[in-house]
N, C-alpha and C positions, 0 to 999 in steps of 0.2 A: 621685410617683405616676402611672403611666400611666393614659391617659384610659379603657381598657377595663378597668383594674381598679377605678377610680372608680365607672364604670357597674356593676359586677359587684358593688360594696358597696351602692350605693342600690338597686339592683333587690332585692338580698335585704332592705333595708330597707322595701321596698314590700310583699314578702311578710309580712315581720313584722306591719306594721300591717293588712293584710288579715286574719292569724290572729286579731287582736283585735278584729275587726270594724270596721276604719276603712276607710273608702274613700279612697285617696290622691290622688283626683282628684275633690275634692268637688263640690258643684252649689252653686246659689244660696246667697249668705251677705249677711247685712243685715237692715236697712239699715245703712251704715256712714257713720261721720265721716271728713271727711279731717284728714291729720296738720297741716297748717298750721292750719286752722281750731281745732284742738285746741290748739296751742301759741300761737296768738295770743291765747285767751280761756283760757288755762291755769287750772284751780281744783282744787284738792288734794279728793282722794276723789270726786270728778265720775266717774261711771260712763261708759265710752266702749266703741265698737265699731269697730274698724278692720280693714283688710284690706291686705296687700302682700307685698313679697319680703324674706327675710332676706338681709342683706347682711353681717351680722358676727355671730360667735357667741363669748363669752368665758365660759370654763366655771370655777366657783369651786366644787368640792365639788357639794353638793346644790343649788347655785344657780347659774342661767346668766343672763347679760347677753347681751343679744341687741339688733341694729339692725334696725329694721324700716321699708323704705322704699315710699311710694306716689307717685302722680304729684305731690303737692304739697310731700313734704316728708320727713323720717325723725325718728324716736323711738325711745329705748331700752326696751326690754323688760326687767321682772325677773320671770324664769319660777324659781319653787321648784318641786322635785320632791316630791311628795306633794300638793301641789296641784294639780299637772298629773302625769298618769301618766308615770312612768318611761319606759315603753316608746314613748311618745309623744315625749320629750324626746331620748330615744337616736335616734330615727329622724328627727329634725331636720338639715339641711344647710344651708351658705349657697346660696343661690339659690333654696330653697324657697319657694312663696306660702301663705301661711297666713292665716287669721282669727283674731282677738283680740279677747277681751272682759275688760274689767279696769277698775282704778281709778288715776286719776293721784296721783302723789306725788312729791316732791323726795327724792332722795338725801342722803346726809351729804354727798357733794362738791357739790351745790347743782344736780344734773342732772334736769332735768324728765325723768320717766320714767313707765312704764305697769306697773303691778302686776298679772300675768296672773293672772285666773281661770279661763280656758278657750281652748283652741285646736283650731282646727278647720284640718286640712290640706286644702289647696283644690288644690294642684298640686305634686307631688313632683318636683323637678329632676334630671335624670340628669347632666347636664353640670356643672362646676366653671365658677365665673365666673372672668373675670381677676384676677391678685393685686391686692389691695387698693392698693397703694402705686405700682403700675405701670401699672394699667388697661389697657384696649385700646388700645394706640399704632399699630399696624401698620394703615396706612392701607388697604392692599389689604382685609385682613379686617374693618376698619370698614364698608367701601363694602358688601362682600359679605353680612356680617351684620351689618346695621344694628341688629337687635334685640338682639344681645348690646352694641353700640356706646350704644345707649340706656340699658342696664342698667348698664352700667362707667363711662359717663363723663357725669355729670348735666349736664354745661355743654352737650353736645350735645343732649339732651332739652331742655333751657332754649331753644336756638336753635330748635328746631322749634315750641315753643311762642309764643315770638317771630314766627315765620314766619306761624303760624295769625293771630295778633293782627295781623300787618301786612295780610294779604288782608282779615281783617275791617274794618280801618278803611278799606281803600280803598272798599270796598262801601260804607260809612256813608257817606264823603266823597262818592260820585256818587248814591247815594240821597237826599241831602241837597239836592242840586242839582238834581233832576229828573230823573236818568237812570235808565233803565229797564233791568235785566240780562236778558239773552235768551240763549238757547243756539242755536247754528247747527250744521251736520253737521260731524263730526270724518271720516266716511267720505263721500268726495266723488268724483263722476264724473272730475272736473276737478282738477287740483292748480294752484291760481291764488292771487293776491292777493301774492305774493311770490316773489322769484327763490329757488329751493331745490330740490335732488334729493329726490323724493318716494318715501315706502316704497309700493310698490304691491301690490295682492291682486286675487283674483277672487272676485265674488260669484257662488256657484253658480246660485242660485234664478233669477236674470236674466242669468246666462251674461255676465257684463261686466266689465273691468277696474273696481276702484276703487283711491281714494288714499287714506292718511291725509293728513290736510291740512298745509298748509304754513303757512297763513294762513286765518283766518275774513274778511278784509275784503271780499270779493265779495260774501258773503251779508250781511254786516252794512249793505252799502250796499243792497242789495234790500230792508232793511228802511225806510231812508230815503226808498226809493221808494214804499212802500206807507204812508207817513205817521207811521211810528214816528221822532220826531224826536230823541230824544235815547236814544242804546242804549250800551251795553256788554256786554262779555263777557271773563270771566276765564275763559281757554282754555287748552286743551293743544294744542302744535302740534308736528309731527314732521319732522324733516328727514334725509335719508340722507346723512350728511355727517361730516366729522371730529370728534375727541373732542379737547377741550382743558379747561384750567383755567376756560374762560370759554364752553365750548359742550358741550351734551349732546343726543343724539339727539331726545329728548323733553323739551320746555321749557314753562315757562308763560309765557303773554302776557296782560297787559291791554290790549283793545282799545277805543276811546270814539270816537264818531260822534255829533257835534252839528250839527245841520240849522241855516243860517242864519249858520254861524260860518266862520273860517277858521283858517290854522295859526297866527296869532297868538292868538287865544283857545285852542287848544290849548297854544301855549307858556305862557300865563298858568295855565291849570290843572295843567299838569306843575309849573310853580314851586310853586304852592299845594299840591297834592297831596304831594309828596315832601319840602319843606320841613317840612309839617306831621307829616309820617309820622316824621321825624326827631326832632322835638321831643316826639312821643309815645311813641316808642320807647326813646330816649335821653335824653329829658330837656332836650335843646338841640339847636340849628341846627347846632352845631359838634361833628362826628362822628369818632372816631379810626379810621382804617383802614388796616391794616398798617404802623403807625408814622408814617402821617402824616395830620394834621388835616384833614377836609373841611368848609368852611364851605358850609352849604345856606340861607344867609340870602337872601333874595330883594331885589332882583332879581338874576337870574343874567347872567353877561356874555354876549355875543353877540358872535360873530365870524363875517366872510364866509369861506366856504368858496371860494368863486370866488376871493376876496382871495388867502387862503392859498396857493392852488395856482399863483394868479400869482405871487406873490412867492417861492414856494419854487422852482417849477419852469419858471415862465414859460409855463404852458400856460393858452390860452383855449379856452372852451366850443366855438368852430368850428373848431378844430384839427381835422385828419384822425389817424386811428389812429396812422400812419406818424410824424407829427411830433410827436404826444405822446409816443409812444415813443424817439424821437431826445432829447428834452429830457429825460426821465426817466433816459435813458442817460448824459447829459452830467452827473447830479448821482451822484457816487461813493458817498453814502449809501444810494442805492436799490438793492435786488437785483432786477434786470431778469430774468425768466423767464416768457415768454408762450408758451403752447401754439399758440393761434389770435389772430392780431391784430386786436383790435376794441379801439374806444375803452373799452368798459366794462372790459375785460381791462388796460388801461393803467390805468385809473382805479384799478382793486383794487391795483395796485401803490402808487399814489400814497396812496390812503386809509390802507394798510397802515403807510407810513412814517410819515404823520401821527399815526397813533395811538400812534406812538413817542415822540411829544412828552411832556413833563411836565406833563400834564394832571391837575390835582388837585381844586380847586374846580368845580363845577357850569359847563359853557359850551355855548351853545346856538350850533351851527354852522348858519349859513341859504345862502341863495343857492347851492344845489347846480345842477349842470348839468342841463338839462331831459332830456337822453338817458338820465340816471340815474334819472329820476322818471318812468315811464310812465303813474302813476295818480295825478300832480299837475296842478293849473293852473299856468301860466306867469306871469311877472310881466307886468302889464300894458305896461309900458314896455321891456321885454326877452323875447323868445321863447326866448332861449336859456338864462335863469336861471329856476328854478321855486319855485313858492311851497311850500317844505319847511324843516324843520330836523331836525338829528339831535342829541340830548342827551348829551354826553360827562361822566362825572364819574370820576377816578382811572385816566383811560386807558381806561376802558370804554364802549361805546355803552348807552345804558341806555333811549334813547326815539327815536321816529322820528314824525313828522307832516308831514301835507299840508292846503293846501288840496285838497280833492278835486275831481278833474276830473269834470265833469257834463255836457259836449257828447259826444253819443254818435259822432257821425261822428269828432271829432279823437281821442277815445279809441279806436276801431277803428285809426286810422290810426297811433298812438303804440303801441298793443299789437304791431301787425305790426311795426313798427320795432324793437321789443324784441325779437321773436321772432330777428331777424337778428342782434342785436346779443349774443344771450345764447348763450354758450360754456359756460356753469358747469353748466346743468342739463339740457340736452337736450330741454326743453319745446318742443314743437312745435304747441302747440293753444291756441285763443282760446275763452274761454268765451261761446259765442254768447247763452246766456239772460242772462247779465250786462249784454250790450250791448242785448239787446233791453229788459230791465229801465230803462236808462238812456233809451231811446227813448219811455217813459210819462213821464219827468220825475223827477229828481231834484234834490232843492232843494241849492244852494250849501251846503257843508258843511266842517267840519275834522273831520280824523280824525287819531287818536294810538295809537301801539302802546308800551307799556312793558314790558320785560322782567323780570317778577317775580321771577325766580331772580337776575339780577345785583343787583337793587335789595334783596334780602335779604342778599346778600352784603356790600355796602355798609352795611347797616343793623346786621349784627352780624358784622363784622369778620371774614369769612370768605374765606379765599384762594382756594378752589375752587368752582366752581360745584358740583361734587360734594358739596360739604359742607353745601348747602342744599336738596338734593334726597334724599328719605328713602332710595331705591332706585334710583340710577343707574344707567344700562347698564352691563353690565361684559363685558369680554372672557374667553371661557370658559377656565376654569382648564387649565391642562396636566394631563393624567393620568400 
């Protein structure tokens, strides 16, 4: 049956309900019981009140069997015409949201069910749901119409319930360690704290350019200056860049800053947080992801980035961009395509090659070249190497941490050097207020960023970042 014909029939049913004095888009209903609690403590002849969506209807003469679904589960309804007005029963369709009062019983087949005594129509559906046995499979439609995806695919709803639990557990973990959750601006006069191409807009009242934040880092460090010694933010960031299975223009990050700590403290915090999450969410530190077992058991492996780059490409941190490029070209496995020759541009190619390695279990890469880390302290015995790590799991970067640079003179110098090296974003501004804050004195600190979306991917076996974002940004549909 065509969609327009289905709508026409259902609109006629709405008219019929109104003719007998029933509002097909009813108001408040309840208080209600959730279906899972009813089933967990099932008691025959107990009166209950539930509300949810009709997911299946089976007619047997004057008796109707139907399945109703709420957020917690589903239960079979036993609806008898006579007990329930025949006009109401005839008006019901799969997809309708109803409120039901009745008594619990067990059918002859042994199925726990609800004998319906009254029905309130709360929202008449005009659209048919995807077929029961096929569900909603078209990925494009699933992302564009997530509301249908959640109705049709219970595993999708379960994934997002898990995501909510993961975020709650992260908050509890940090709160229990004395960290304070804070909020910093998403609308900023300068886009800083990371490399990324920002989204730009205009603030009319101030007649000034503003940017959606690419990272909250510089504002969180201002709070360290102000004496807030342990802070974190679960924040939305925006980068006007490409889309892939691991990248979305809008994404969620956890950033944590601990005064009087360093990147080693952040390493321990990362291990404990992520391995603890794995255990809470999956029941084990060993998690299956896309057919491979990931072992989050601590301690995680450490590898030297500088050592790996030296071994694979013979690149040294003091090499010029030209020398680095020649060394990369000598490796046939590397795809060489540099728009503007800088050391960072060459190292981006190197990092892409390294990400192709078969990294499954968590690995901390340390010893990053200083010119790649303008906001990090250097090693006391080697100014070419920074106090930084990146955490990789299953080939994905999930975390990044520094011993934060707190020397305002050195920070200005490093930011100016980074501007000359940055060919990706076109950013040519320095946050003078941030440097001014450093001049008041920022305590030595460790700082950490973890990608929440990618972490959820790993803990829910999701292949794409779009699978773990409720409403990912989509390209406009062709008309």
